[in-house]
C-alpha positions in Angstrom: -11.9 -27.2 9.5 -8.0 -26.4 8.7 -6.8 -22.3 9.7 -5.4 -20.5 7.5 -3.3 -17.1 7.1 -5.2 -13.9 6.3 -4.6 -10.9 5.6 -6.8 -7.5 7.9 -6.4 -4.2 7.4 -5.6 -1.7 9.9 -5.1 1.7 10.2 -1.2 2.5 9.2 1.0 2.8 12.1 -1.7 0.9 14.4 -0.2 -2.6 13.3 1.3 -3.3 16.6 -1.8 -2.0 18.9 -4.2 -3.5 16.7 -1.9 -7.3 17.4 -1.3 -6.8 21.1 -5.5 -6.1 21.4 -6.1 -8.7 19.3 -3.9 -11.2 21.5 -5.4 -9.7 24.2 -9.4 -10.3 23.0 -8.4 -14.0 22.0 -7.6 -15.0 25.4 -10.5 -12.8 26.5 -12.8 -14.9 24.3 -11.0 -18.2 24.8 -10.3 -18.3 20.9 -6.7 -19.5 21.3 -7.8 -22.8 18.7 -9.4 -20.8 16.5 -6.8 -18.0 15.8 -3.4 -19.6 16.7 -0.8 -16.3 15.5 -0.4 -13.0 14.2 2.3 -11.6 12.3 3.3 -8.1 11.1 6.1 -8.7 8.0 8.9 -6.7 8.9 12.0 -6.6 7.6 15.5 -4.3 8.5 16.6 -1.5 6.2 20.2 0.1 6.4 20.2 3.7 6.1 23.0 6.3 5.8 23.0 8.9 8.0 25.5 12.0 7.0 29.3 11.1 7.6 28.5 7.8 5.8 27.4 6.2 9.5 25.1 3.2 8.6 22.2 2.7 11.0 19.9 -0.3 10.8 16.2 -0.1 11.8 13.4 -2.5 11.2 10.6 -0.8 9.0 7.3 -3.1 7.9 6.9 -4.4 4.2 2.9 -3.7 4.1 1.8 -1.0 6.2 -1.4 -1.2 7.4 -1.5 -4.8 7.3 -1.4 -7.6 9.7 -0.9 -11.3 9.1 -3.2 -13.8 11.1 -3.4 -17.6 10.9 -7.2 -18.6 12.2 -10.0 -20.9 11.6 -12.6 -18.3 10.3 -16.6 -18.9 11.8 -18.7 -16.7 12.8 -17.2 -16.2 16.6 -13.4 -16.0 15.0 -14.1 -13.4 12.1 -16.4 -11.2 14.5 -13.6 -11.0 17.0 -10.9 -10.0 14.6 -13.4 -7.6 12.9 -14.5 -5.8 15.7 -10.9 -5.5 17.1 -10.6 -1.6 17.5 -8.0 -0.4 14.4 -8.9 -3.3 11.9 -10.8 -2.0 9.0 -11.3 -5.6 8.0 -10.6 -8.4 5.9 -8.8 -8.6 2.9 -10.5 -10.5 0.5 -13.8 -10.3 -1.9 -17.1 -8.9 -1.7 -15.6 -8.3 2.2 -15.6 -12.3 2.7 -11.8 -13.4 3.8 -9.3 -14.8 1.3 -6.8 -17.0 3.0 -2.9 -16.6 1.4 -1.5 -19.8 -0.2 1.4 -21.4 1.3 3.2 -19.7 -1.3 1.9 -16.3 -0.8 2.8 -16.7 2.7 6.0 -18.1 2.2 7.1 -15.4 -0.3 6.2 -12.4 2.5 7.6 -14.1 5.3 10.8 -15.1 3.0 11.5 -11.4 3.0 11.1 -10.9 6.6 12.7 -13.9 7.9 15.8 -13.2 10.8 18.1 -16.4 9.3 17.3 -15.8 6.1 20.9 -14.1 4.3 18.3 -12.1 1.7 19.8 -8.7 1.4 18.8 -5.7 3.4 17.5 -2.9 1.6 19.3 0.4 1.8 18.1 3.7 1.6 20.8 6.4 0.5 20.2 9.9 -0.2 23.1 9.0 -3.3 21.2 9.9 -6.8 22.7 8.6 -10.3 25.1 12.0 -11.7 25.8 13.3 -8.5 29.8 13.6 -8.0 31.6 11.6 -5.4 34.8 11.2 -3.8 35.9 7.5 -2.2 36.9 7.7 1.3 37.9 4.2 1.7 39.2 0.9 -0.2 41.9 1.0 -2.7 40.5 3.7 -4.9 40.5 6.1 -1.9 40.7 10.0 -2.7 39.8 9.3 -6.4 36.8 11.5 -7.9 34.0 10.4 -9.7 30.2 10.4 -11.1 27.7 8.1 -10.1 26.1 6.3 -13.1 23.9 3.6 -11.0 22.3 3.0 -7.7 21.7 -0.2 -6.6 19.4 0.4 -3.4 18.4 -3.6 -2.5 22.3 -4.4 -2.3 23.3 -1.0 -1.0 25.7 -0.6 -3.3 26.3 2.2 -6.3 28.1 2.2 -9.3 30.6 5.3 -10.1 32.2 6.1 -13.0 36.0 7.0 -11.7 38.8 8.6 -14.3 41.8 5.8 -13.6 45.1 6.2 -15.7 42.8 9.0 -17.7 40.2 6.1 -18.6 36.4 6.3 -17.6 36.4 2.8 -15.4 32.8 2.0 -13.9 33.5 0.7 -10.6 31.0 -1.4 -7.9 31.4 0.1 -4.7 29.5 0.2 -1.3 27.2 3.5 -0.4 29.6 3.9 2.9 32.6 4.0 0.7 31.8 7.2 -0.9 30.9 10.9 0.0 29.2 13.1 -1.7 31.2 16.4 -3.3 29.0 18.9 -3.1 
């Protein structure tokens, strides 16, 4: 039998505890050759705090799920299934369904520390809000947000330059909300 990646469902917020408990149980039951890897997919998310301060934190991509690379047999299935916090395997009719290599790569590409995928940015800036540019060549111009590009941490702002409305793409830390 070969080893595949499976998805186990856990209580949300218990992913790290499930991983630690599972690692301990694998060792206790001598299953190091059956269960070979455990991953919790995460990604870096940049949050903007008051005053334009950017704070980066790690966020779970799929809260309540843990990936396990294992060879499924009655013994390994029972050890994983009976780990505290595990509610079951993802699959049809209660049978674990392995992820395809493509699915696994897609999930892990989002989380790879080496990848150059843009960090997601969460911001309280919304379309229609009035903002003042605080840095860059357009500092001190006022405008209105026309689009929020959260994935890249940028926004499009309509600024009045030389009496004409001009769309400008800025990073979220280049503007302050005018209240």
